[in-house]
C-alpha positions in Angstrom: 0.0 0.0 0.0 1.3 3.4 -1.0 1.5 6.2 1.6 0.5 8.6 -1.2 -2.9 9.5 0.5 -2.4 12.3 3.0 1.4 12.3 2.8 3.2 14.0 5.7 0.2 13.8 8.0 0.8 12.2 11.4 -2.9 12.0 12.1 -6.2 12.5 10.5 -7.5 16.0 10.0 -10.5 17.1 12.1 -13.7 17.5 10.1 -16.5 19.7 11.4 -20.0 18.5 10.4 -22.9 20.0 12.2 -23.3 18.7 15.7 -20.4 16.4 15.3 -16.6 16.7 15.0 -14.8 13.9 13.2 -11.4 13.7 14.9 -8.3 11.6 15.6 -8.9 9.1 18.4 -6.5 9.2 21.4 -5.8 7.0 24.4 -8.3 9.1 26.4 -11.0 7.7 24.1 -10.4 4.1 25.0 -13.3 4.0 27.6 -15.7 5.5 25.1 -14.6 3.0 22.4 -15.1 0.2 24.8 -18.6 1.4 25.8 -19.6 1.6 22.1 -18.1 -1.7 20.9 -19.0 -3.7 23.9 -22.7 -3.0 23.6 -24.3 -6.2 22.1 -27.0 -4.1 20.4 -24.5 -1.8 18.8 -22.3 -4.7 17.7 -25.2 -6.8 16.5 -24.2 -6.5 12.8 -20.5 -6.3 13.2 -18.3 -9.1 11.8 -16.7 -9.6 15.2 -18.2 -10.2 18.7 -18.7 -7.3 21.1 -15.7 -6.4 23.2 -15.6 -8.0 26.6 -12.6 -6.2 28.1 -11.4 -2.6 27.9 -8.0 -3.9 26.9 -9.6 -4.9 23.6 -10.5 -1.2 23.0 -6.9 -0.3 23.6 -5.7 -2.9 21.1 -8.3 -1.6 18.7 -7.0 1.9 18.9 -3.5 0.6 18.3 -4.7 -1.1 15.1 -6.4 2.1 14.0 -3.1 3.9 14.4 -1.1 1.2 12.5 -3.7 1.3 9.7 -3.4 5.0 9.3 0.4 4.8 9.3 0.1 2.3 6.4 -2.6 4.5 4.8 -5.0 1.5 4.6 -7.4 2.7 7.3 -8.8 6.1 8.1 -10.9 5.9 11.2 -12.2 8.9 13.0 -14.0 9.3 16.3 -17.4 11.0 16.0 -17.3 13.5 18.8 -20.5 15.2 20.0 -19.5 18.9 19.7 -21.8 19.9 22.5 -20.1 17.7 25.2 -16.8 16.4 23.7 -17.9 12.8 24.1 -16.9 10.2 21.4 -20.2 8.7 20.4 -19.1 6.6 17.5 -16.6 6.0 14.7 -16.6 6.7 11.0 -14.2 4.7 8.8 -12.6 4.3 5.4 -11.1 0.8 5.5 -9.1 -1.3 3.0 -8.1 2.0 1.3 -6.5 1.1 -2.0 -4.5 3.9 -3.6 -3.9 2.0 -6.8 -7.5 1.4 -7.5 -8.7 4.6 -5.7 -11.3 2.8 -3.6 -12.2 2.2 0.1 -14.9 0.6 2.2 -17.1 2.8 4.4 -18.1 1.7 7.9 -19.6 3.4 11.0 -20.6 2.7 14.6 -22.8 4.8 16.8 -23.5 4.6 20.5 -27.0 3.3 21.2 -28.0 6.4 23.2 -27.4 8.4 20.0 -29.5 6.4 17.6 -32.3 8.1 15.8 -30.8 11.6 16.1 -29.7 12.0 12.5 -26.0 12.0 13.4 -25.1 9.8 10.3 -27.0 12.2 8.1 -24.5 14.8 9.1 -21.3 12.7 9.3 -21.6 10.4 6.2 -21.7 13.2 3.7 -18.6 14.7 5.3 -16.8 11.4 5.0 -17.8 10.9 1.4 -16.7 14.5 0.6 -13.3 13.8 2.2 -12.9 10.5 0.4 -13.6 12.0 -3.0 -12.4 15.6 -2.8 -9.3 15.2 -0.5 -8.1 11.6 -1.0 -9.2 11.6 -4.7 -10.9 8.2 -4.5 -13.0 7.0 -7.3 -15.2 4.4 -5.6 -16.6 3.7 -2.1 -18.2 0.5 -1.0 -20.2 -0.7 2.0 -22.2 -3.7 3.1 -25.0 -4.1 5.5 -27.2 -6.8 7.0 -30.6 -6.6 5.3 -32.2 -6.3 8.8 -30.1 -3.2 9.6 -32.6 -0.8 8.1 -31.1 2.3 9.7 -27.7 1.7 8.2 -29.2 0.9 4.8 -31.2 4.2 4.9 -28.0 6.1 5.9 -26.0 4.7 3.0 -28.8 5.3 0.5 -29.4 8.8 1.7 -25.9 9.8 0.8 -26.2 8.1 -2.7 -24.9 4.6 -2.3 -26.6 2.1 -4.7 -27.4 -1.5 -4.1 -25.1 -3.6 -6.2 -25.5 -7.2 -4.9 -26.6 -9.6 -2.3 -24.5 -12.2 -0.6 -26.2 -15.0 1.3 -24.7 -16.1 4.6 -21.6 -13.9 4.3 -20.9 -13.6 8.0 -21.3 -15.8 11.0 -22.0 -13.6 14.0 -24.0 -13.8 17.2 -24.5 -17.6 16.6 -26.1 -17.1 13.2 -25.3 -16.7 9.5 -25.9 -13.2 8.3 -26.6 -12.1 4.7 -25.1 -8.8 3.3 -26.4 -6.3 0.8 -23.5 -4.8 -1.1 -23.4 -1.0 -1.9 -21.3 1.2 -4.1 -20.9 4.9 -4.8 -18.8 6.3 -7.6 -17.4 9.8 -7.5 -19.2 10.9 -10.7 -22.5 9.8 -9.2 -21.9 12.0 -6.2 -20.0 15.0 -7.8 -21.5 18.2 -9.1 -21.4 19.4 -12.7 -17.7 20.3 -12.6 -16.6 17.2 -10.8 -16.3 19.1 -7.5 -17.4 17.4 -4.4 -20.8 18.5 -3.1 
């Protein structure tokens, strides 16, 4: 993987988006990450089980830092601008500079569900991916039962591209996945500028 995307940056830039601030995660955020990723309802459609110890959140943060150093993972904390609390994460994973593509992911604390946070955060992430990183394609997948995530993806312009049966084994069951894609020209304005 080339380090050509965001060369010279030691950390992700902060992105202001409405009530949220997308920012670099720090060691001080480990308890908040643990609270989010250990909640079985929040982790219901993850491809890994909920965290069971806070040390897992610390290891998770270290993997985020390594991924950014390799420029294969760009994972922000979603901070509530009103109280400074990290209430979720927003991610560009498997960033591929050669093919100019990445996978989008997000997690949101259960007490923040239904407040429209992803409506504010996802467009900012898409704008960064296309306008700053110069990516051409974004991808995502979602369990068909995860209606809120599907709505969030479609609201920002992702299109359904496929369906994979029993793609993941999680929470003691096989889970299907709907595959989504978004191309820069489908999202961009008339001059190719990011919205």
